N, C-alpha and C positions, 0 to 999 in steps of 0.2 A: 357913327350915328347909332344911337341905341335902338334896341328892338322896338320899343314903343313908338318912337318917332318913325321908324320904317313902316310899322303897321299902319299908323295914321296916314302916312304918305300913300300907301297902297290903297287903303280904304277910300281915300279921296281921289283915287286914280291920278295921283300926281307922282312925279319922280323926285326922290329926295335931292338929286343933284342934276336936275334936268338940263339938257343942252339942246340947242337947235342944230347942232352939227350933224348933218345926215351922213357925213363921211367918217364919223367916229368908228373906231374899231369895236366890233362886237365879239364877246366871248360868251360861252355857254357853260353853265356850272350845275353840277349835281352832286349830292352827297348821299351816303348811306349812313345811318346812325344806330345807336344802341337802343333807341326807342323813340317815342313820339312826344316826350315831355321836355320842357325847357331845361331840365337838369341832365338830359341825355347828352351824348357826345358823338362826334363824327368818327366813323370807322373806315370810310372810304370817301375820297374827294377826287373829282375829275373836272378839269376845265379844258375846253377845246376852243379853237378859234373858228372863224367863219368858213375856213377851208377844211375843217375837221382835223386840223393838226392838233395833236395832243400837247397841251402846255403843262398840265399837271395831271397825273393819274397815279394815285398812290393810296395804299391802305394807311390808316392812322391808328396808332395805339392810344386808346382812351386812358385818361389819368384816374378817373373816379369810378369806372365800371370794370368789373372783372368777368362778367357774363351778361348776356342779353338774349336769352333763349327765344323770346317771341320775335324779336327783330331778326335774329339769325335764321329763323324759319322762313322769313320773307326773302332776305338777300343772300343767305348762305355764308356770311362772313362770320367766322368763329373767333373766339379769343386766341386760339392757337395760330390762326392766320395772321393776326396782327401783333404777335408777341415780339417780333423784331422790327416792326414798322416805326417810323418816326412819330413823335407826337405832333399835334397841331401847332403847338408853340415852336417846335423845332423848324417847321416850314412856314411859319407865319410871314416872314419877310418875303419868301418866294411867292406866296399867295398875294401879298400886297403888290409886289412888282408886276405880277401877271394881270391883276385887275385895275391897276392904276390908270386913271383917265380913260377907261373903256366903258362901254355899255355892257353890263352883265345881265344876261337873260337867264332866268331860273324858272322852272316849273314849280309853282307854289313858293314864290320868293319869300313871303313872310316866314314860312316855316324854316327853310334853309338858312335864311339871313340871321335868325336868332343865334345860330352857332358860329357865325362868321363876322367878328368885329373887323376883320380885314377889308370888308366891303366898303368901309368908309373911304377907301382910296378910289373907288369907282366913280366915274363921272355920273353914271346913273345905273339904277337897278330896275329891271323890268320883270314883271310877273306874266309869263306866257300863259299860265293857267287862267288867270283872270281876264287877260286880253282875249284868249280863245273863247271863254264863256260869253264875253260881251259880243264878239263876232257871231258866235253860234246862237245867241239869244237863249242861253240855257244856264242851268246851274253849273257850278264848277265840276268839271269832269276829270277823272284821273288821266294820266299820260297815255295809258294803254287805249282808252276809249278815244282820246283826241287823235292818236295816230291812226286808228281805224277810220275816222272821219276824213282825215287828210290823205289816206291811201298809202301811208308809210308802213312797210312791213319790216319787222325787226325781231331779233332774238336777244335773249339775255336781259330781259326786263328785271329791274331791281338790282342791277349792277350799274355803277355810276357811269362808266364809259358808254355802255349801250344806251342808258337813259339820256346822256347829253346829246348823242347823235339823234335820238328820237325827238328830243326837245328842239334841236336845231331844225329838224324837218317841219315841225309844227310852226316854229317861228317864221321860217321862210314861207310857208303856206300863208300865214297871216300877212306878211309883208307884201306878198304877191296880190293879195285881195284889196290892198289899199289903193 
C-alpha cells in the first residue's frame, strides 16, 4: 500500500486492512531515521510482540545517506554505528514475515509507514498516537508525554527498542480503557 493511501486511511480513522478478528496477533514497531523527510532512511528498526519478545531489533545501513547530524543528536546513532549493518532491502523478507497478517501498532504510523513498504503484508496498521489523542481529547502528543499520562516510566527514549516497549504500554493503556 503506498504512503498516500496509508495517510488517507489514517486521516479517515480507517485501517487499510481492517479486520474484525480480536484475537489477531499484535506487534509493535518503531524506527529511527536519518531525518524527518520522505527521502530519509531507517537506521534502526525494532518490532516486538505483545509479550515484549523481540522479533527484529537491528541497526540498518542507509543506501543514500552518509551522515545525519541532526537526527544523530536525537537518537545517537552514527554512520560508524551502522557501517556493518544490513540494509533494509537485505532484511525486507524478514520484515514482511514478521508483520504478515498481524495488527502492527506504530506511534505516528503515517510517518514510519512511509519508509516501510513491507507493511503491505500486515492485516492492519494502527496509529497509537492518533488513537491516544482521540482518547485524551487532545492534540497529538509525543510518545514521552503519552507515557507520562499513562504512568509508564522508561529509559532510552529515541532508541527503537525502548520506544517500542513504551508504545506497547500506551497501546495496552488504550485497550484497557475500551
